[in-house]
ZAMARGU-4260 file (C-alpha; in steps of 0.2 Angstrom, whole numbers, plus 5000, padded with zeros to 4 digits):
<rodrens>
0) 5000/5000/5000 | 5015/5011/5001 | 5013/5014/4982 | 4996/5022/4984 | 5003/5033/4998
5) 5018/5038/4987 | 5006/5042/4973 | 4995/5053/4984 | 5011/5062/4991 | 5017/5065/4974
10) 5001/5070/4966 | 5008/5082/4954 | 5020/5070/4947 | 5006/5057/4945 | 4994/5069/4937
15) 5008/5074/4925 | 5011/5055/4922 | 4993/5053/4918 | 4993/5068/4905 | 5009/5061/4898
20) 5001/5043/4896 | 4986/5051/4887 | 4996/5061/4875 | 5008/5047/4871 | 4994/5035/4869
25) 4985/5047/4857 | 5001/5048/4847 | 5003/5029/4847 | 4985/5027/4842 | 4988/5039/4827
30) 5004/5032/4822 | 5003/5013/4826 | 5002/5002/4810 | 4984/4998/4805 | 4979/4983/4795
35) 4964/4972/4792 | 4971/4954/4797 | 4985/4951/4810 | 5002/4950/4801 | 5006/4932/4808
40) 5020/4921/4803 | 5013/4907/4793 | 5023/4891/4796 | 5024/4886/4778 | 5038/4886/4765
45) 5036/4880/4748 | 5048/4875/4734 | 5042/4880/4716 | 5048/4868/4702 | 5045/4874/4684
50) 5047/4864/4668 | 5037/4870/4654 | 5026/4857/4646 | 5030/4843/4658 | 5016/4831/4662
55) 5009/4829/4679 | 5016/4811/4680 | 5033/4816/4675 | 5033/4831/4686 | 5029/4819/4701
60) 5042/4807/4696 | 5056/4819/4691 | 5053/4834/4701 | 5042/4831/4716 | 5049/4815/4722
65) 5068/4819/4722 | 5064/4835/4731 | 5053/4826/4744 | 5067/4814/4747 | 5079/4827/4752
70) 5068/4839/4761 | 5061/4825/4772 | 5076/4826/4783 | 5074/4844/4788 | 5070/4845/4807
75) 5054/4852/4813 | 5043/4847/4798 | 5025/4844/4803 | 5019/4839/4786 | 5027/4837/4769
80) 5015/4840/4754 | 5018/4840/4735 | 5008/4845/4720 | 5012/4839/4703 | 5004/4847/4688
85) 5006/4851/4670 | 5021/4862/4669 | 5029/4859/4686 | 5027/4855/4704 | 5027/4862/4721
90) 5033/4855/4737 | 5026/4862/4753 | 5034/4861/4770 | 5023/4864/4785 | 5031/4868/4801
95) 5025/4869/4819 | 5018/4887/4823 | 5031/4898/4831 | 5045/4891/4821 | 5062/4900/4817
100) 5058/4906/4799 | 5076/4911/4795 | 5083/4895/4801 | 5070/4885/4791 | 5073/4895/4775
105) 5092/4892/4776 | 5089/4873/4779 | 5077/4872/4764 | 5088/4882/4752 | 5103/4870/4757
110) 5093/4855/4753 | 5087/4862/4737 | 5104/4866/4731 | 5109/4847/4734 | 5094/4842/4723
115) 5097/4853/4708 | 5110/4841/4699 | 5096/4828/4699 | 5083/4838/4691 | 5080/4838/4672
120) 5092/4849/4662 | 5078/4859/4654 | 5070/4863/4671 | 5070/4881/4678 | 5080/4885/4693
125) 5070/4880/4709 | 5064/4894/4720 | 5060/4894/4738 | 5046/4905/4745 | 5040/4909/4762
130) 5021/4911/4764 | 5018/4928/4772 | 5001/4937/4774 | 5010/4953/4769 | 5011/4946/4752
135) 4992/4947/4749 | 4987/4963/4740 | 4980/4977/4750 | 4974/4986/4735 | 4971/4982/4717
140) 4973/4996/4704 | 4964/4992/4688 | 4967/5000/4671 | 4954/4998/4657 | 4948/5006/4642
145) 4948/5005/4623 | 4967/5008/4621 | 4979/4995/4612 | 4986/4981/4623 | 5004/4987/4621
150) 4999/5005/4626 | 4990/4999/4642 | 5004/4987/4646 | 5017/5001/4645 | 5007/5012/4656
155) 5005/4998/4669 | 5023/4994/4669 | 5028/5012/4672 | 5015/5014/4685 | 5022/4998/4694
160) 5039/5006/4694 | 5032/5022/4702 | 5022/5012/4715 | 5037/5001/4720 | 5046/5017/4724
165) 5035/5020/4739 | 5044/5014/4755 | 5029/5006/4762 | 5026/4995/4747 | 5033/4978/4746
170) 5028/4972/4729 | 5017/4975/4714 | 5011/4961/4702 | 5002/4964/4686 | 4989/4952/4682
175) 4983/4950/4664 | 5001/4954/4658 | 5008/4944/4644 | 5026/4941/4641 | 5033/4948/4625
180) 5042/4937/4612 | 5049/4939/4595 | 5041/4926/4584 | 5050/4919/4569 | 5036/4911/4559
185) 5043/4899/4547 | 5034/4893/4531 | 5038/4875/4530 | 5034/4874/4511 | 5048/4888/4508
190) 5060/4878/4519 | 5057/4863/4508 | 5058/4872/4492 | 5075/4880/4496 | 5082/4863/4502
195) 5085/4870/4520 | 5085/4860/4536 | 5074/4869/4550 | 5087/4863/4562 | 5101/4872/4553
200) 5090/4888/4552 | 5088/4888/4571 | 5106/4884/4574 | 5111/4899/4563 | 5100/4911/4573
205) 5108/4905/4589 | 5126/4907/4583 | 5122/4924/4576 | 5116/4931/4592 | 5132/4931/4603
210) 5141/4943/4614 | 5159/4942/4608 | 5171/4949/4621 | 5186/4953/4608 | 5197/4962/4621
215) 5210/4975/4615 | 5225/4976/4604 | 5241/4983/4610 | 5253/4988/4595 | 5267/4995/4605
220) 5262/5012/4599 | 5245/5012/4605 | 5231/5002/4613 | 5215/4999/4604 | 5199/4991/4610
225) 5191/4978/4597 | 5172/4977/4596 | 5163/4964/4587 | 5144/4968/4588 | 5135/4951/4588
230) 5119/4954/4598 | 5103/4957/4590 | 5096/4975/4593 | 5081/4975/4581 | 5071/4963/4572
235) 5079/4967/4555 | 5095/4960/4562 | 5086/4943/4563 | 5079/4945/4546 | 5095/4948/4538
240) 5104/4932/4544 | 5110/4922/4528 | 5105/4904/4528 | 5111/4897/4512 | 5123/4904/4498
245) 5122/4897/4480 | 5134/4907/4469 | 5128/4925/4470 | 5112/4921/4477 | 5109/4922/4496
250) 5094/4915/4505 | 5090/4925/4521 | 5078/4922/4535 | 5066/4935/4527 | 5065/4924/4512
255) 5057/4909/4522 | 5050/4917/4537 | 5042/4933/4545 | 5048/4940/4561 | 5037/4950/4572
260) 5037/4956/4590 | 5022/4950/4599 | 5016/4942/4615 | 5014/4924/4620 | 4998/4915/4617
265) 4983/4921/4627 | 4981/4911/4643 | 4969/4921/4653 | 4957/4935/4650 | 4954/4949/4663
270) 4939/4961/4663 | 4933/4974/4675 | 4915/4979/4674 | 4914/4971/4657 | 4929/4980/4650
275) 4946/4972/4646 | 4959/4977/4660 | 4975/4975/4668 | 4976/4974/4687 | 4991/4980/4698
280) 4990/4970/4715 | 4999/4981/4728 | 5006/4972/4744 | 5013/4982/4758 | 5029/4978/4769
285) 5026/4970/4786 | 5022/4982/4800 | 5018/4997/4789 | 5002/5007/4791 | 4989/5000/4778
290) 4979/5017/4778 | 4994/5028/4774 | 5001/5015/4762 | 4985/5015/4751 | 4984/5034/4752
295) 5001/5036/4745 | 4998/5023/4731 | 4982/5033/4726 | 4993/5049/4726 | 5005/5041/4715
300) 4991/5035/4703 | 4983/5052/4703 | 4999/5061/4699 | 5003/5049/4684 | 4985/5050/4677
305) 4988/5067/4670 | 5000/5060/4657 | 4989/5046/4652 | 4977/5046/4637 | 4959/5051/4640
310) 4952/5034/4636 | 4960/5025/4650 | 4949/5022/4665 | 4956/5019/4683 | 4948/5009/4696
315) 4951/5003/4714 | 4946/4987/4722 | 4949/4977/4738 | 4953/4993/4746 | 4957/4987/4764
320) 4959/5004/4771 | 4941/5007/4770 | 4938/4992/4781 | 4951/4998/4794 | 4943/5016/4794
325) 4926/5009/4797 | 4932/4998/4811 | 4942/5012/4819 | 4926/5023/4817 | 4916/5009/4826
330) 4929/5008/4840 | 4928/5027/4843 | 4909/5026/4843 | 4909/5012/4855 | 4921/5022/4867
335) 4911/5037/4866 | 4895/5027/4869 | 4903/5018/4883 | 4909/5035/4891 | 4891/5042/4889
340) 4883/5027/4896 | 4895/5026/4911 | 4893/5044/4914 | 4874/5043/4914 | 4874/5028/4926
345) 4887/5034/4937 | 4881/5052/4938 | 4864/5046/4942 | 4870/5035/4956 | 4886/5044/4962
350) 4885/5062/4956 | 4894/5073/4943 | 4911/5073/4950 | 4912/5055/4953 | 4906/5051/4936
355) 4919/5062/4928 | 4932/5053/4939 | 4926/5036/4933 | 4926/5042/4915 | 4944/5045/4915
360) 4947/5027/4917 | 4940/5023/4899 | 4951/5033/4888 | 4966/5032/4900 | 4965/5013/4899
365) 4962/5012/4881 | 4977/5024/4876 | 4989/5016/4888 | 4984/4999/4881 | 4987/5005/4863
370) 5004/5012/4869 | 5009/4995/4876 | 5004/4987/4859 | 5015/5000/4850 | 5029/4997/4862
375) 5030/4978/4859 | 5028/4980/4840 | 5010/4974/4837 | 4998/4982/4825 | 4980/4987/4826
380) 4969/4975/4817 | 4952/4967/4817 | 4957/4956/4832 | 4964/4970/4842 | 4949/4981/4838
385) 4937/4967/4844 | 4947/4965/4860 | 4947/4984/4864 | 4928/4984/4861 | 4926/4969/4872
390) 4936/4978/4886 | 4924/4993/4886 | 4913/4984/4899 | 4928/4978/4910 | 4937/4994/4912
395) 4926/5004/4924 | 4923/4992/4938 | 4938/4996/4948 | 4936/5014/4947 | 4918/5013/4952
400) 4922/5003/4967 | 4935/5015/4973 | 4925/5031/4970 | 4910/5024/4978 | 4919/5019/4994
405) 4928/5035/4994 | 4911/5044/4993 | 4904/5034/5007 | 4919/5038/5018 | 4918/5057/5014
410) 4899/5056/5019 | 4905/5050/5036 | 4916/5065/5038 | 4933/5059/5032 | 4943/5072/5022
415) 4943/5068/5003 | 4962/5064/5002 | 4961/5052/5017 | 4944/5045/5010 | 4952/5041/4993
420) 4968/5034/5001 | 4957/5022/5012 | 4947/5018/4997 | 4962/5013/4986 | 4970/5003/5000
425) 4955/4994/5006 | 4948/4990/4989 | 4965/4986/4981 | 4965/4967/4984 | 4948/4965/4978
430) 4951/4975/4963 | 4968/4966/4960 | 4959/4949/4962 | 4945/4954/4950 | 4957/4960/4937
435) 4969/4945/4939 | 4954/4932/4937 | 4948/4941/4922 | 4966/4941/4914 | 4968/4923/4919
440) 4953/4918/4909 | 4961/4925/4893 | 4979/4921/4898 | 4978/4903/4891 | 4974/4910/4874
445) 4991/4917/4873 | 4998/4899/4871 | 4985/4893/4859 | 4995/4882/4847 | 4994/4882/4828
450) 4991/4896/4815 | 4974/4900/4823 | 4983/4903/4839 | 4995/4915/4831 | 4980/4923/4823
455) 4970/4925/4839 | 4984/4929/4852 | 4982/4947/4848 | 4965/4946/4858 | 4972/4941/4875
460) 4987/4952/4874 | 4977/4967/4870 | 4964/4963/4884 | 4977/4959/4897 | 4987/4976/4893
465) 4971/4986/4894 | 4965/4978/4910 | 4982/4981/4918 | 4980/4999/4913 | 4963/5000/4921
470) 4970/4993/4937 | 4983/5007/4937 | 4969/5019/4933 | 4958/5013/4948 | 4972/5012/4961
475) 4984/5026/4956 | 4977/5039/4945 | 4959/5040/4950 | 4962/5042/4968 | 4976/5055/4965
480) 4964/5065/4955 | 4950/5062/4967 | 4960/5069/4981 | 4959/5086/4972 | 4942/5086/4965
485) 4932/5073/4975 | 4916/5078/4984 | 4904/5068/4994 | 4887/5065/4985 | 4872/5073/4993
490) 4862/5060/5002 | 4845/5068/5000 | 4834/5053/5000 | 4829/5040/5013 | 4837/5025/5004
495) 4854/5034/5002 | 4854/5038/5021 | 4850/5021/5026 | 4863/5013/5015 | 4876/5025/5022
500) 4871/5022/5040 | 4871/5003/5038 | 4858/5000/5052 | 4847/4985/5049 | 4831/4993/5056
505) 4833/5008/5043 | 4837/4996/5029 | 4821/4987/5032 | 4811/5002/5029 | 4819/5006/5012
510) 4807/5005/4997 | 4807/5005/4978 | 4819/4993/4968 | 4833/4995/4982 | 4821/4989/4995
515) 4816/4974/4984 | 4834/4970/4981 | 4837/4971/5000 | 4823/4959/5004 | 4829/4946/4991
520) 4847/4947/4997 | 4841/4944/5015 | 4831/4929/5010 | 4845/4922/5000 | 4857/4924/5015
525) 4844/4914/5026 | 4845/4899/5014 | 4863/4898/5007 | 4862/4880/5003 | 4847/4882/4992
530) 4855/4897/4983 | 4871/4887/4979 | 4860/4872/4973 | 4850/4883/4962 | 4867/4890/4955
535) 4874/4873/4951 | 4858/4868/4943 | 4858/4883/4932 | 4876/4879/4927 | 4873/4861/4922
540) 4856/4866/4915 | 4863/4878/4903 | 4876/4865/4897 | 4862/4853/4894 | 4850/4866/4886
545) 4864/4871/4874 | 4869/4853/4870 | 4851/4849/4866 | 4845/4865/4857 | 4861/4874/4853
550) 4866/4878/4835 | 4884/4872/4837 | 4900/4881/4837 | 4909/4891/4823 | 4926/4899/4824
555) 4920/4916/4816 | 4902/4922/4815 | 4894/4922/4798 | 4893/4941/4795 | 4887/4951/4780
560) 4901/4950/4768 | 4908/4964/4757 | 4914/4953/4744 | 4910/4937/4735 | 4918/4925/4723
565) 4907/4917/4709 | 4916/4901/4703 | 4911/4894/4686 | 4914/4876/4684 | 4915/4867/4667
570) 4923/4851/4661 | 4931/4845/4644 | 4945/4850/4632 | 4940/4868/4630 | 4951/4881/4623
575) 4955/4897/4631 | 4942/4907/4621 | 4928/4894/4624 | 4931/4895/4643 | 4930/4914/4642
580) 4914/4913/4632 | 4906/4903/4645 | 4912/4914/4659 | 4906/4929/4650 | 4888/4922/4650
585) 4888/4922/4669 | 4897/4939/4669 | 4883/4946/4658 | 4869/4941/4671 | 4879/4948/4685
590) 4882/4964/4677 | 4863/4965/4673 | 4860/4963/4692 | 4872/4977/4695 | 4865/4989/4683
595) 4847/4985/4688 | 4849/4987/4707 | 4866/4996/4709 | 4872/4983/4722 | 4889/4980/4715
600) 4904/4991/4716 | 4916/4981/4705 | 4915/4965/4695 | 4932/4958/4691 | 4933/4943/4680
605) 4948/4931/4676 | 4945/4917/4664 | 4955/4904/4654 | 4970/4894/4660 | 4967/4899/4678
610) 4980/4894/4692 | 4968/4886/4704 | 4982/4880/4715 | 4985/4898/4722 | 4966/4899/4728
615) 4963/4881/4732 | 4949/4881/4719 | 4943/4865/4711 | 4952/4860/4696 | 4937/4862/4684
620) 4935/4881/4689 | 4937/4890/4672 | 4935/4907/4679 | 4932/4916/4696 | 4921/4932/4696
625) 4925/4943/4710 | 4911/4954/4716 | 4913/4969/4728 | 4897/4975/4735 | 4891/4992/4740
630) 4888/4996/4758 | 4877/4984/4767 | 4863/4997/4771 | 4862/5001/4752 | 4858/4984/4745
635) 4849/4967/4748 | 4857/4954/4760 | 4871/4945/4752 | 4861/4928/4752 | 4847/4936/4742
640) 4860/4942/4729 | 4867/4924/4729 | 4850/4917/4726 | 4847/4930/4712 | 4863/4925/4703
645) 4859/4906/4705 | 4842/4909/4698 | 4848/4919/4683 | 4862/4907/4678 | 4852/4891/4681
650) 4847/4890/4663 | 4865/4890/4656 | 4870/4873/4649 | 4887/4865/4652 | 4892/4874/4667
655) 4890/4874/4686 | 4890/4891/4696 | 4895/4891/4714 | 4894/4907/4724 | 4906/4908/4739
660) 4910/4922/4751 | 4927/4925/4759 | 4931/4916/4775 | 4933/4926/4791 | 4949/4923/4800
665) 4962/4911/4794 | 4957/4902/4779 | 4951/4884/4782 | 4942/4879/4766 | 4926/4870/4765
670) 4919/4863/4782 | 4918/4845/4777 | 4934/4838/4770 | 4938/4819/4768 | 4956/4815/4763
675) 4960/4798/4756 | 4978/4791/4755 | 4987/4776/4748 | 5004/4770/4743 | 4996/4762/4728
680) 4988/4776/4718 | 4977/4765/4708 | 4967/4761/4723 | 4962/4779/4726 | 4950/4782/4711
685) 4938/4768/4717 | 4938/4775/4734 | 4935/4792/4729 | 4920/4786/4718 | 4912/4778/4733
690) 4915/4793/4744 | 4908/4805/4731 | 4892/4794/4729 | 4889/4794/4748 | 4892/4813/4748
695) 4880/4816/4734 | 4866/4806/4743 | 4869/4814/4760 | 4856/4828/4763 | 4862/4845/4769
700) 4878/4845/4759 | 4881/4857/4744 | 4895/4862/4732 | 4903/4845/4733 | 4919/4843/4724
705) 4933/4829/4723 | 4951/4828/4716 | 4947/4817/4701 | 4954/4824/4685 | 4943/4834/4674
710) 4937/4823/4660 | 4946/4825/4644 | 4960/4818/4633 | 4978/4822/4629 | 4988/4816/4614
715) 5003/4805/4617 | 5016/4804/4603 | 5026/4788/4605 | 5042/4787/4596 | 5048/4770/4589
720) 5066/4773/4592 | 5072/4758/4581 | 5061/4764/4566 | 5067/4782/4569 | 5085/4777/4569
725) 5082/4769/4552 | 5078/4786/4545 | 5092/4795/4555 | 5080/4804/4567 | 5079/4803/4586
730) 5068/4809/4600 | 5077/4826/4603 | 5075/4831/4585 | 5057/4825/4584 | 5052/4834/4600
735) 5060/4851/4593 | 5049/4850/4577 | 5034/4846/4587 | 5037/4862/4597 | 5036/4872/4581
740) 5017/4867/4580 | 5013/4869/4599 | 5021/4883/4610 | 5036/4887/4599 | 5054/4883/4600
745) 5065/4895/4610 | 5081/4898/4600 | 5088/4913/4608 | 5084/4930/4616 | 5088/4948/4615
750) 5086/4964/4624 | 5079/4979/4614 | 5082/4997/4619 | 5064/4999/4625 | 5063/4984/4636
755) 5069/4981/4654 | 5070/4962/4652 | 5077/4950/4639 | 5064/4945/4626 | 5063/4927/4620
760) 5066/4923/4601 | 5054/4909/4597 | 5052/4899/4580 | 5035/4893/4575 | 5025/4887/4560
765) 5011/4898/4554 | 4994/4897/4562 | 4986/4887/4549 | 4999/4874/4551 | 4997/4872/4570
770) 4983/4859/4571 | 4982/4842/4578 | 4982/4834/4560 | 4998/4843/4556 | 5007/4833/4570
775) 5007/4818/4558 | 5013/4828/4543 | 5029/4836/4551 | 5043/4832/4539 | 5061/4830/4545
780) 5075/4831/4533 | 5087/4817/4535 | 5100/4808/4524 | 5086/4799/4515 | 5076/4815/4512
785) 5061/4823/4520 | 5053/4810/4531 | 5036/4813/4539 | 5036/4809/4557 | 5021/4798/4555
790) 5032/4784/4549 | 5039/4781/4566 | 5028/4791/4578 | 5011/4784/4584 | 4998/4797/4590
795) 4986/4790/4603 | 4973/4798/4614 | 4975/4796/4633 | 4964/4801/4647 | 4969/4818/4654
800) 4979/4818/4670 | 4975/4832/4682 | 4983/4838/4698 | 4993/4825/4708 | 4994/4827/4726
805) 5006/4819/4739 | 5006/4820/4758 | 5021/4813/4767 | 5026/4802/4752 | 5009/4795/4749
810) 4997/4799/4734 | 4981/4807/4741 | 4964/4811/4735 | 4950/4821/4743 | 4931/4824/4743
815) 4925/4840/4751 | 4908/4849/4753 | 4900/4864/4760 | 4884/4863/4771 | 4867/4871/4768
820) 4860/4885/4778 | 4855/4879/4796 | 4865/4863/4795 | 4879/4860/4807 | 4895/4853/4799
825) 4899/4843/4815 | 4883/4833/4812 | 4887/4829/4794 | 4905/4824/4799 | 4898/4812/4812
830) 4887/4804/4798 | 4901/4802/4786 | 4912/4795/4800 | 4899/4782/4804 | 4898/4777/4785
835) 4917/4776/4784 | 4918/4764/4798 | 4907/4752/4788 | 4911/4756/4771 | 4922/4744/4761
840) 4933/4757/4752 | 4945/4743/4746 | 4946/4724/4749 | 4963/4725/4757 | 4960/4740/4768
845) 4975/4748/4760 | 4967/4765/4759 | 4968/4776/4774 | 4957/4792/4778 | 4956/4807/4788
850) 4940/4817/4791 | 4938/4835/4797
</rodrens>
């Protein structure tokens, strides 16, 4: 108690400290980084392996499995997963939450270096990535309009350079961007008529684009640098390469081919509100203020807009600063409302001066708690704001107890300084115990394991810091200020005087609500055993009632969303343009809803060859449509909008439309997830079929999907090596010629003056020669003349292989589903678990499962 006496004896210092805390807390509240979700350290590192054109089976065998074998020995791995797909593979390492990220990254890079020699020669360099929430975009800047693609792309790249120059910005990615290439379109008939070999043509281009470091010549009378310009600088340099000389006649590339600077084949289409667009996804650095970062990005965009053509339209979407501002506004409103309500209640019961003293505890505790968060390097996010709002009702208890006891002692004639000193001393242990028990209830949440624990630990830390600050307010600052301005309340009524006297005969004559409370309390004190029994019965009765009639448990409440994703599912060997046409039909109906009701702020569409791995979308999703709603009070509830979308697109044939809203909190996917695994992959398909049939027949499930590949075919060209050898051909030469029909054969690269990066030089046949039938008609010049590859290559259709997934060295498959409104996921999981215990997934029980 000497601390309380010391505070009262040095009241000026204490009051100055209070003012300093309020000022410092306000500055910290203004400057502390503010973001939407907590910036937690996700315990996942993944290795990206790329090999253009490789099949999923070969990617699993040649890329994923060698990398798995080496990475498995790293200490601290919780789970090792791998995805093999067309064009490469990913190996994902999941560690325990709270792992040493720097040490883990170093170990992974070391193991990757050891595997590099075992990878195919044509594979790209493996890259190691750390999953970080800071990498997710905080703002998307869209550029749309009727300008040419190259012009919009030039503007987007220049804008990207300007935005990256902002210190708070970590990275900017351009979606819808296409890589530039220089295409040498070779006419196969002209090659044959001139008696040229395509292989020699490609070799000449490669050998003509070289950097020759010739050095210098010292003659004794001077030193001269020798320069041999060998690199391509323009497309004309390529056209003028001689291929064949016959007397005075010279055959150049321009005689058999055309050279054009263009873009790689379209893989995806992007549109904003129905217009073709490019999108710049901006992500911020860890610990930076999201509101200030977005404001600076918009200033840069507005500054550059003056130099752009008038037809270019600028848009912003996924602006998280709006959510942060709204949450901060809600916090301020809650604080103000709490102060007003406390003032009304306390002033009505204890008087104006006492109410003002209690009111000091709320902003004092809040600002001190914010100061503590800033000091330990935390940010203000949705979880912190929720904790602060939750703490509003817990802050004033101690201050009310101290001021009420001091008022009573002053009513009895004690001086106000002594009254507040006694109040703080006598009530210190009850207040400390009350604060400690409340803090103890939240303390275990600090040690919540896993990613969810890392996400939610901001709540107990904020609450404990704020409650400890309220303890200081109640025992130190409020009594010190009260010693100056405190005044006993006026006991002008009978009840107040009776309570102040404490005499039992006078308490019995008190009327009103206070009198009723006194009579109930006296009756309870006469039968303590009955009261305790009723309390215990109420406790267990509430548990029983919730278990019988409760609606289950969910991690985050289902709140009105601000965004939604419409996923368009379709199956088959569809081209990029076919996929885009199907997605555009759904997009048209959604745009109609937006134009009719004005409920949609932005409609962003991506279609074509979508990378569904990054969004955990099903393999048959051909295009996600991202919707951004207007404010909730200016539109219908989201569920009604979802129903309207489903109604309008129900008549569209060949597609399935699924409307999903973003998950609150850490992403967990669909609530019902069955994972099947087996060391013998051929056992999985039958097991998935059985599980899918049960899921389809189980009421209450919707949006069911499984990991079976999308139905389709792929062409397999089998080379008869013996027959090919008779014609003087081999697999390498044949494969190079096939690339001339498909993606093109990269033969070199060059860097023009107007480009920041090197541009690939790719050789291809004309568009009319790039068909499936032409695969059999490719002619290779050998010692025996031109030989069609159909003489030794067999083309057969094969079932298309989709994404192959592995967990801890085993091939896995899955079936997952969402639940209908009003259905508890736990109940569905119990039904599926009961079925799994009796189902014969395979005769030898070699398929294991996990259900969540």
